[in-house]
Every structure is written in C-alpha cells, then in structure tokens.
N, C-alpha and C positions, 0 to 999 in steps of 0.2 A: 552615259552607265548609271543604274544605279543598282542600291545596297538590296541586297536579296536578305532577310531576317530570318537568321537560326532559328530553328524549333527548339524548342527545349526537348531534353532529355527526358526519354517516356519508360514505366516503368509499369508492367500488368498491376501490381505490388506494393506500397511503401507502409511499413511499419517503422511508426512513430516510437525512439526507447531500448535500450540496451540494456534492460535493467533481463530479471528474472522474467515476468511476464516476456520480455519480446524478442529471446530466446528461445523460448517454449515455444513461442508462435511461428516462428521462425523453422524452426525443426518442424512444425506440424506442415508450415507450409509446404516446404520443401518436400517432402515425406509424403503426404498427400498429392500436388500437385506441381511433379518434378520440372512441366514444360515452364511454368508460368517463369517470369521476372520479377526479382522483388531488391529491396532494397529496405537496410535499416537505419533509422537515420537517430542519430544519438548528437544529444546537445553539448553534453560534457566530452572528454578527451579519452574515456577510459570506458568501458562499459562497466556492468555491475550492477549501477544502480543506485539506488537505499545501501549499497553495502558498500562500494566503493566510495562513496560520500561521506558516509559517518562513519569518523571515525576517534569516538572516544571512550576512552576507556568501558572496558568489556563488552562495549557493543555487543549484541549474541540477536538470535531468533527469539520471539516469543512462542512461535510454533515448532514441535519434533521434524525436523526434517527428514520422515518417512511423508509426511505429508505435503511439507511446505518443499520439497525435493520434484524431482520429475519422475511422472509414473516411469519414464521410459531409460531411465538412468540410474540405477538406486545406487542409494545411499551408504557410503562403504566403512565411512567413519566409527570413532569409538564412539562419540555423544550424539543423542536425538538432541539436545537442546546445543546446535551449533553458536561459535564465535562468530564476529562478521567476517572475520580472514578467512577461516573454512569454506562460507557461505561463497565469499567471493571464487576461491578458488573452484569449486566447485560450478559455478556458474560459469569459470572461462573455461575450467577442461571440456564443457560441454560443446563452448563454441570451437571450440578449437578442432574436437574430436570430429564435427560434424562441418566444419566449413565455413559455419556461420559469420566464425571473426574477420571471413574474407570480406563478409555483405555486409561490413555495418562501414558507416560514414561519420566518422568523428567530427565535432565540433560543428554538428548540422542543426540549429536550431530553427523547429516550423515556426514561422510566424504570421504566416498568411494560410488558410486554405480555403479555396472557392471552385465549386462546385458550378462546369458549365454543361449547362442540361443542350445545348448545341452541339458539345461536342459528346458528354455522355462520360465526363473525367474530372476529374480535380486538377486542380495548378495548384502547388505549394509556392510561398515563398518561404528562402530556408535564407538563414542568416549565419556568416561564419565570421569566425576571429583575425581578421587580416591584420597586417604590419600598423597600420593608417586607421584601424578600429574595424567597425562590422564589417562585411561585403555581403553580397546579394547576391541570390542566384534562384534560379524557377526549375520547377522538375513538377511531368505531369505522371499522373496514374489513375489507371482503373478503379481503384478500390483503396480505403487509405483506412489504417488498423493503427486508433493511437492505442499502446502498450507503457503511457507515461506515469500511469498512478492517478493518485486526487492528490497530492500532497505540490507545495509549493516548498522547491526544493531552494529556490532561490533565497526568500524570506520567508521567515520561518516566527511564529507568534510571538510576538516579543513585547510585553504587556509595560505600557508603562511605571517605571519605581520612580519613584519622587526622590527625590538627592543623590540619582544615581551617579552625577558631577562630584558629589562629596566624599566618595567613597575612597578610601587610600587604599585601595586592594586592588586585587585581578575580577573583572564582571565580563562574565566569559559563556556564549551560547551554545551548548551541546551540537547541534547543526553545523558551526565553524572550529569548533577546537580546535586549539593550537596544539600545533606538533610538538612546541619547545616548553608549554606549560608543566613547568614545577611544584606539584603537589606534596611532595615528601614534608611530613612533619608542617605541614599549615593544616589552618582552622579553613576547613570549607564549610558552609552554607549551601544546598540543593535546593533551587526551591523550585515545588512543583510534587508530584505523587505517581504518577502518569508510568508506564515500564521504562522512560528512559529514567527518569527517577531511580526506580527500584533497581533498574542496573548499575549504575553509577556508584549510588551508598557503597555497596558493597566493597567493588572495587578499585575504588579511593580508598574506603579506609583499611585497604592493605597495609597503607604505607602514610598516609595523612595521620598529622595527631589528634585530630576528632572530626568527623562528620555529622551538621546536622540535615535531615530531610527537613524542611518546613513546607508544610499543607495546610491547605485554607480547610481542607475538610479532609477525610479519609477516603482511600479507596477499595479495593477489593482485592488482597493479595492472596495467592494461594502457592502454597512451594509445591517444588516439582522435581521427580526425580529427573537429573541432568542426564545421565544413562538411562537404556533402557535394556533392564535383565532380560527380560524376556524376550527380546530383538533377538538383546547377542543370543541364547540360544538357539533360538529359530536360525539364524544365519550358522554359525555350528551344522545345523543338521542337513540344510538345505541348500539348493545351486543357490547363487545372487539373485536373479532373477524375480526365481517362488518365492522366496525366501522375502524380497523386497514389497511383492504383493501382496502375501500375509498378513506384512507391518502394518506396512499403509494400510489394508484394510480391517485390523484390528484396533489402532488406533481411530483411524473416521468413524468407527462404532463405538469407539468407549470417546469423544468427543462432544460425537453427536449426543448419546447417550447423558450424556455429562450436561450439557446444556438445555436438555427438554429439562433434565432433574430441575435446573435452576429456575427455570421458567414454570414449569407445573408445580413444583412446591417451596416456593422462595423462601418461605421460614426454615424448610427443612437447611436447603442448599447455607445460610443464611448461620445453621448453630454448625451442620461440619465443620466450614471456612473459619469463624471464630476457635471455635472445639480444636482443630489444626495449629492454629496457631495459638493458642492458650497453652498445648502442649508442649510447644519449643521454649517461648518466653517465659512458662511457670508466671504470669503477672495476669490475672483477668483484670482487672482493673484498666492496666494501660494497654490490654487489648479492645476495650470498651473506646478508651478515650479516641484509641488514634489508626486499629484495622477494624472498625463497626463502621463503615458508612448509610448515611439512611436511606440510599436505594437500593436496590433489590440485587443479587448478585447477574451480572447481566446484562441490565439494564445498559450498564457500560459494559465497557472492555474490561476484561479480566487480565488480573498483572499475573504474570507465572516470575516464580523465584526458584529458580534450580538448584536443587539439593539445599532450598533454605537458606541460601548465601549471604541475604538479605536480614531475615531473621536471627541469621547466626551472628552477623557482624552486631548488632545491636545486643544481642547476649553475652559478648563478649564485653561490650563498653568501647567498641570503637563508632559507633556511630548509635544517635538516635533519631529521635523523631518529636517533632514539635508541630504542633496542631493551633494557628493561630493567624492572625491577617497582618499584611504588612503595614506599618504608618511609612518608614521612608528606611533608607538606605543612608545611614553615616558613616563619619570616616572609619570607626572602628567594626563595624559590620551590620548588622540587619536589627532595626527599631521595630519593636511589633503594637501592634496599638495596644496588649496590657501592658506596654510600658519597660518590656523588657527589650533586651540586648542582646543580638547572641552574635559570641564577635568571630570573624570572618579575614580572613586573606585575600580567600577567592571566595567571590557568590556567582553561584552553577545557574542560569536561571532555565531549567528544564521545565520551562512553561508549554511546552508543545508544540505543534505546527499549524500550517497554516494548509487549507485546502485551497487545491485551485485546478478545474476539471481539465481533466485530458491533456498537462503540460500545457497549459494555457494559449491551449489553438482555439482560433473564435473563426469558426467555419462561419463561410455565407455561400449563399447559394443565386449566381448570376448576376454577384456583385452587391447584393443585399445580407445583411448579417440576419442570422439564425438565431434569435434568443438560446439560447439552451436551456433558462429556467419553464421554458412554455412546450417546451419536449417531455416525450415519454420514451419508458425504454422500453427493448424486444428481448424478452428472453434474457434483459442486464447484459445488453450485447451491442445492438445498434438501436438509432435511434428516428423520431419520426421526423420528416422535415430535412431527411440530409438521407442522401440516396449513397448503396454503396461505402458507407461510415461506418466504421464500427469501436466498439470501445473494451476496453479491457478492466473489468470493476471485481474486483475479488472478494471474499466472505470475510465479514464481518466478526463471526463467531466460530472459525476454522478458518486453517494455512488459504491463504490466501489463493494457492496457486493447486489449491480444488476447482475452484472454478474459473483462474488464467486459465488453463490448461480445457476444461472442456468448452472455453467459450471462443480458443483457438480454434479447436474441430469442429467448435459449429460453424466459426468464418470459414473453413475449408468446403462446410455441408454446402453455405450461399453462395460460394465460388464455381459447383458443383453443379448448383442448381443453375446458374445462369449460363453456364457451359451448355447444359441440359435445355433450358429451355431458348435459347436463345438470345434473350436480354440483356438488353446496354446496363443496365443497372436494374436492383429492385430497391422498395425503400418501405420498412412499417407503416404497416397503416391500419389504427383499428376500427372493429367494427363497433359503434355504438358511442356514447360519451361513457368515458374511464373517471375516476372518483381521484384526483391529485394526494397521492403521498409522497413523501419524500424519498429519495434516491438510497439514506442510509438510518434505518429506522435504530438511532441509540440518541444516548443523552447526554453522551459529552460534550464539553467543551467546542470539543476542536469541529467536531461537528455541528452544533446549533450555532457555530458562527461561521458558520458559510454557505451551510446548503441550500441554503435558499439561493443559489445562483446555477443551480447543478440540476438537470431536468429530471421530470417523477417519475416512480413509477405508476403503477394501475392497482386496479381491486382486483384483477383477476389475472388468470394465464391468457397469455403470456407476458400480459406486462406487468406481473409481478416480481420481484424479486425478492425471490426465495434466500431464507438463510438456513437447505437443509440439502449438505450434497445430494444423500440419498437419491431424495427426489428427483433433484437436478438431472442427477446422470441418467436416470431409467426415463426421465421424459425428451431431456433437451436435445440430441440428436433423433429423436424419432418423430418431431415435431415436422411437420404436412406445413414445408414453407409457402405451398403455394396461397393460403389461406388467409395468409399476414401478410404475404409480402407482396406488393405490388410491383408487377415490374414497368420500367420506367424506359423508354426506347429515345432517338435522340431526338430532338425538336426544336424547333427558333428558342430562341433566348426568351423568357416571362412564359412561354406555355406553364412550365413546372408552376404549382401551389406547393405550397407550405401546409402540412399536417403541424397540430399542436393544437 
C-alpha cells in the first residue's frame, strides 16, 4: 500500500495583503470576475494594513479621503483628512458589506512564490504562527497579485544612536508605539521631520510638558484644511454617489495642478509655502531656519498639517523645532553636535520606514530566483520575467488609492485577456532596449536607502511609471494588451526564459 500525496489547494487568484489596496483589489476582482475563486492572504491577525498597524498618537492620512477612499464607496465622514481609526472603520465596513472579510485568511505570510512553467501556475509557501512556532503550508494559484505595498512593517529604519543604553528615559519608535506609554507632563524629543513627526508633535503637545522636533534639515510642510467646506456644500445638495464623484474629481484636479505648479515653478512654490507658514508663525527668521529646505517642493513628498495644527502647537509654545545633528543620547536627553542638550523623558525615533519589495515575496521561476532589481515594471503593475504576477504601487504625489484602483482594474482586464485568448499566462516583454530608471522618482532618504533592490521603470510607455492620474486614467485601461504582453503556454520546465 502506497501513500498518495494530497494536492495543495488551488485558487484562480491570490491577493497578498488585506490593507486598503487588497480590499479594493478583492472588490474589483469579485465584481468583474465573479466566477473566479480567490483568497486574500494577510500576514497579520486583522485587516487594515497600515491603518491597523500604526497606533501612535494622531495617526492619520496625508491625503484627503475623497481620493484616498474607494471610488465605489463614498466617504461620508465629516473630516476629509481622517484619523487612522476612521480609515480603519471604513476599510472594515467595505470588506464586511461586500463579503470580502470571509475571503481573508489571517496569519498567512507568503514566504515563497515559485512559478511552474510546466503547470503554468504559482506555488506559494505560506507561514502560519502555530502553538509551537511557524507552520508551513502550500497553495497554488493561476495569478498572484501583491497588494502588500513596499514598506517593511516588521523592521523600521532605526539609525544607530550613540549612547542609547545610557539614556535613562523611554526610547520608542512610532511603528511600535506602546499602548501604555504615558506622555502626560513629559519632556519629549521627536527625532525626524517627516509626516509621522509632523503628526506626532501637535498630538503629543496637547498633554506633554514640552515637545521638541529635532531635525537634521528642514522639510516642506504645508497647512491644509482638515475639513473640506466645498465638499460639505456639495454633499448637502447632491446624492451621495454623485457628490462623491464630483468632490473626487475636484480634489484630483487641484492636487495635480498644485503638483505641476511646484514642479514647473519651484521658486513661486517655495515663496507660497514660506509665506503661508510665516503668516501663521509671524517669525520670518524661524521659518527661514527651520521650514525652508534646500530642495524644491515635491523633490520629496510634501508633509501636510491639517488645520495648521503643527504650527499652532509651536505658536502656543507647547512645541518647538531644533535643526541640528545628534552627537549622542545622554542620561538626561539628547546631546547635539553643537553641545546643547535637549532634556527628554521620552525620545521618539520618527526616523522613517524601510522599503521592502512587495511584502518580502522573493519570486522564482522553476526554482530559479528572479532578481527583482533586473526587471522592468509594465504599466506600473506587472513585471518582466514573472508570468501572471502583478504588484500594487500607488502614487507618490497623490493619493495611493488612485493608482491602486486603476491597477486592480487593469489586473481584471488582463484576466479577461487570458480568457479571451486562451493563454495559460502572460508576461510583459519590452520591444527593444529600455533605459533604466528608479521605480520611485523621489529624493527622500527612505527611498534612496533601498530603491536599488526594486524593479526599474523604463523611459517610455508602457514601461514608464507616471505620476499623473489623469494620463493614467485615460491610457491605462485602453492599452492593447497583445502588443506588450507575451502569451505563455504550458511547457516543460526550463524552456521559459526570463526577460530583464
């Protein structure tokens, strides 16, 4: 008597990640391809991704919710710049209303993905947390769609700080904020000047004795309305669906227009931002020293301060900004290169995240690893060298969901193309040589530290990853898939050759 191996479960599509992108992808998939079987694999114990993971005080969106939210689900809350709890509720509600929550498999981390040329399908190795440690299982699928973003949610960027063992207070990173951390009447130093620091400072300042944001160099920060008064008027006058579409269009046009203004007229953009901040703080010298970067607006992502909360905390004397370099942590706080010591009971290292390609999935073909850095991105969605594999990457200059939703709709179009042509799989294939460019065209430190490990974009359509939603909305779904997607049939192992 011989043992018979049990074949692993097979699904038509696997979506990796149950955050904002993954839930949106599941909605598009089950709406446009209701006959296809699918599951959403989520490494954590709950859905929501970023909005469930980050629990630091004041965590919020940097984009308005009319564009960060889904086009198929109107945002109904009052504030357009929403806090993390409201966004998480919105994602959960979307998943529950559409039955997507029943398709999510929690505690399922994809640690391996191998494409079989002979079977024309992916075999996934999945790690689950068991009572005695990680347990492994396998699952196969025809199409793999990574909606896990590009951040490392397990290991943030944590620079070496000399003397950290000497510090007598509490050292904390926002990514792992302790639920029981008492900040009331404490002296707090927040290291960093990005979106997280700009969010933390006014929220901590409400109860702390003193909050100091310590930055090596200034960042562009712009006050924005926390509530969209025009949107409120539109929602009072029109049905929810129509109002949502109109507000969404308005905000998309404004955001694109402002971005283009910054890129085409950087001197005027610099003056606009410095004038806005000076009007609030009434201190030209302070703004020039701490809020006027050497780089132009949108060379790095612009930070938003809803209702100018960050600047108002400074104006009230509850917070301040210091621009200097750290020498070392000392028992009583942070010693600067200038010799000054910033007293601190709590030091928050808001030093940013690390990039990690697509949830850490390291794909292979017939057992041979495919180096992601050697591949090109097609339509911002699929990669050369990897059949039936898509990624979800949002915009850097606009709401993430704008491109995420376009990508999910494109994936659905690719699936329909497979049905129509009878191909087992497709893989993007460039016609001619492409000039290599970084996938993310930003000079931010978190990008420069890790971008070399990511796939590249090319120098022409459809290999160029544009930062313009209007162009993408016009072109992406009208693409002739047969021109740049090569059909892949089932074949003996080893015959498939990787492009790159």
